[in-house]
Each structure stands twice: as C-alpha cells, then as structure tokens.
C-alpha positions in Angstrom: 110.5 23.3 -113.8 107.7 22.0 -111.5 109.3 19.0 -110.0 107.1 16.7 -112.0 110.3 14.7 -113.0 110.8 13.5 -109.4 107.7 11.6 -109.3 108.3 10.1 -112.8 111.7 8.9 -111.7 110.5 7.5 -108.4 107.7 5.8 -110.1 110.1 4.0 -112.7 112.5 3.2 -109.7 109.4 1.7 -107.9 108.7 -0.5 -110.8 112.1 -1.5 -111.4 112.6 -2.5 -107.8 109.4 -4.4 -107.8 110.7 -6.4 -110.7 114.2 -7.3 -109.4 112.6 -8.2 -106.0 110.3 -10.6 -107.7 113.2 -12.2 -109.6 115.0 -12.7 -106.5 112.0 -14.3 -104.5 111.3 -16.5 -107.6 114.9 -17.7 -107.9 115.2 -18.3 -104.1 112.0 -20.4 -104.2 113.4 -22.4 -107.2 116.6 -23.0 -105.2 114.5 -24.3 -102.1 112.2 -26.4 -104.0 115.0 -28.0 -106.3 117.1 -28.7 -103.1 114.3 -30.6 -101.4 113.6 -32.6 -104.5 117.5 -33.5 -104.7 117.8 -31.6 -108.0 121.1 -29.9 -106.9 122.1 -28.9 -110.4 119.1 -26.6 -110.6 119.6 -25.6 -106.9 123.0 -24.5 -107.8 122.0 -22.5 -110.7 119.4 -20.8 -108.6 121.7 -19.9 -106.0 124.2 -18.5 -108.4 121.3 -16.6 -110.1 120.3 -15.2 -106.8 123.9 -14.1 -106.0 124.2 -12.2 -109.3 120.8 -10.3 -108.6 121.9 -9.5 -105.0 125.4 -8.2 -105.9 124.8 -6.3 -109.1 126.1 -2.9 -108.5 123.8 0.0 -107.9 125.0 2.0 -110.8 124.8 -0.9 -113.2 121.3 -1.5 -112.0 120.1 2.0 -112.3 121.6 2.2 -115.7 120.4 -1.1 -116.9 116.8 0.1 -116.0 117.3 3.6 -117.6 116.8 5.4 -114.3 119.9 7.4 -114.8 121.0 8.2 -118.4 123.1 5.9 -120.5 124.2 6.1 -124.2 121.6 7.5 -126.3 119.4 8.6 -123.4 116.6 5.9 -123.8 113.8 6.4 -121.5 111.8 3.1 -121.8 114.3 0.4 -121.9 113.2 -3.3 -121.6 115.1 -6.5 -121.8 114.9 -10.0 -123.2 115.6 -11.9 -120.1 117.9 -14.9 -120.7 118.4 -15.9 -117.0 114.8 -16.1 -115.8 114.4 -19.6 -117.5 117.8 -20.4 -118.7 120.3 -22.3 -116.6 123.3 -22.0 -119.0 126.6 -20.1 -118.7 125.6 -18.3 -121.9 122.8 -16.8 -120.2 125.0 -15.0 -117.7 127.2 -13.7 -120.5 124.6 -11.8 -122.5 122.5 -8.8 -121.9 119.8 -8.1 -124.5 118.2 -4.5 -124.1 116.3 -2.3 -126.3 114.1 0.7 -126.2 110.5 -0.3 -125.8 109.5 1.0 -129.2 112.1 -1.4 -130.7 111.6 -4.3 -128.4 108.0 -4.9 -129.2 109.2 -6.0 -132.5 112.6 -7.6 -131.9 111.6 -9.3 -128.7 108.2 -10.2 -129.5 107.4 -13.9 -128.7 108.8 -16.4 -131.3 111.4 -13.9 -132.5 114.8 -14.8 -132.7 118.1 -12.9 -132.6 121.7 -13.6 -132.4 123.9 -12.3 -129.5 127.3 -13.6 -128.1 127.4 -15.9 -131.1 124.2 -17.7 -130.0 120.6 -17.7 -131.4 118.0 -16.8 -128.8 114.4 -17.3 -129.1 111.8 -15.2 -127.3 109.2 -17.3 -125.5 106.7 -14.8 -123.9 106.1 -11.4 -122.2 107.5 -11.2 -118.6 105.0 -10.5 -115.7 105.6 -9.5 -112.2 103.0 -10.8 -109.7 102.8 -7.8 -107.5 102.0 -5.9 -110.8 98.8 -7.9 -111.5 98.3 -6.6 -114.8 100.1 -5.0 -117.7 99.3 -1.5 -118.6 96.4 -1.8 -121.2 95.0 0.6 -123.8 91.9 0.6 -126.1 92.2 1.9 -129.6 90.5 2.2 -132.9 91.7 3.5 -136.3 90.2 4.6 -139.5 92.3 3.5 -142.6 90.2 5.8 -144.9 90.7 9.0 -142.9 94.2 7.8 -141.5 92.7 8.7 -138.0 94.0 6.9 -134.6 92.2 7.2 -131.2 93.3 5.6 -128.1 92.1 5.6 -124.4 92.9 4.0 -121.1 90.6 1.4 -119.5 88.2 3.2 -117.3 88.0 6.3 -119.6 85.0 7.1 -121.8 85.6 5.9 -125.3 86.1 8.9 -127.8 83.6 9.6 -130.4 84.4 8.4 -134.0 85.8 11.1 -135.9 83.9 10.2 -139.2 80.7 8.4 -140.2 82.6 4.9 -140.3 82.0 2.5 -137.1 85.3 1.7 -136.1 86.2 -1.6 -134.5 87.7 -1.3 -130.9 90.9 -3.2 -130.2 93.1 -3.7 -127.2 96.8 -3.8 -126.7 99.2 -4.1 -123.5 102.4 -2.3 -122.8 105.1 -5.0 -121.9 106.9 -2.6 -119.2 108.8 -5.6 -117.6 110.2 -7.0 -120.9 110.2 -10.5 -122.3 111.7 -13.9 -121.5 113.5 -16.5 -123.4 112.3 -20.2 -124.0 113.7 -22.9 -121.8 115.5 -24.4 -124.7 119.3 -23.7 -124.5 120.5 -21.1 -127.2 121.5 -22.7 -130.5 124.5 -22.1 -132.9 123.2 -19.8 -135.5 123.1 -21.1 -139.1 122.0 -17.9 -140.8 120.7 -14.5 -139.6 117.2 -15.0 -138.4 114.5 -13.0 -140.4 112.7 -10.1 -138.8 109.3 -11.4 -137.9 107.5 -8.4 -136.6 107.7 -4.6 -137.4 106.3 -1.5 -135.7 104.3 1.4 -137.3 103.9 4.8 -135.7 100.4 6.4 -135.3 99.6 9.9 -134.2 96.8 11.0 -132.4 94.4 14.1 -132.7 95.7 15.0 -136.2 92.2 14.8 -137.9 90.8 18.2 -138.3 88.7 20.3 -140.9 89.8 20.3 -144.5 92.4 22.9 -145.3 91.1 26.2 -146.8 92.5 28.3 -149.7 95.3 30.7 -148.9 95.3 34.0 -150.9 98.5 35.7 -151.8 
C-alpha cells in the first residue's frame, strides 16, 4: 500500500466540508435577510436549519458523505437535498441518498420519487460557490464499432479509433448532488414512472480483430 488512499480520503473530506460550510453560510444569510424583512417564519426555519447543520454528529456526517464505510461500502454517495429549498417539517424527516451512478438517473431534474409517504420532485443540480465549476468531461462514441472515448478538459482529444468522424459531447459530474423544488412535497397518488436510465460504457476495448486459434 503506497498511501495514495490518504490523499483520496482527505480530498473527499475537503469537498464534503466545503459543501456543508456553504450550506451553513447560505442559510445564515437567509436568516439575516428574512429577519430584516420581517419574514420571521422563514427566519425561524433558517435558524432551525443552521442548528441542524451545526449539531450533526461527526460520525453521522462522515458516514453520510461516504468518508467512512457504511452499508454496501458506496464510494460516491450524493443526495437529493430536501432542506436547501424546503421549509417544511417533512424535509427534516427524510434523507435521500444514492450512489452517484444511480443518482444521476433517479435524482435527475424533473424526476419524482416517493419517500416518507411523500412525493418529492428534483429541481436542479446542487452547486457550491467555492467550487466554481462541476467536474466536466468530453466524450465521443462510435455506435458502429461500439467504441467510447473520454478525456478531461485541457487534455488532448484522442484520435478517432475508426474512419468515422465522431461528434464530441460534454457531460458534468454532479458531485454535490441535487436539490428539490420549492414546491412542498405532494401526497402520492401512484408510483412515479422512472424518467431516466443509465447505460455503462467501457473505454479502451477497441482492438484488432480476433485471429484464429489452432487446436
């Protein structure tokens, strides 16, 4: 073991700390602005939200952010944040977390899901101001040869593995999760349909045609 795991954990912890610090600063600002406007209901909610953030147990926080192992040993856990935009009691009573590979489908904006006997609607991708941009990647794929290539911004674009001119696309990695809409959760009338799915792609599998094997 070369100790590389230490830098990975500290990097993950730094991102989690940055996220929760931003949430705390944002909600304290909402409390101050609302109190100055005389909106004491919102100010009361903001004060309670800040108290919840500040008093969260360390082990709970580390487990929620997958910095220490939890059931199933997920490594990229993100959440659908119901408390960032909601001011209801229901938002404090539910915790919606998924592995990133699942969350990008189940928590994608406009998706609906049922939790704690309420229907929640995802509104957008959560952003942390100190983290100016989400992680971005470029990619291209050839459906005829089932080839997939991706690279980071700033890296050289890899050559096309075939004669087809492949179109370059871009995607983001929503490391900080998603947020619900400002609308309060609804009473579910039926199970919401799944709007999005994920599809795995593997890199670097394109090679020479297989030859003959003599027995």
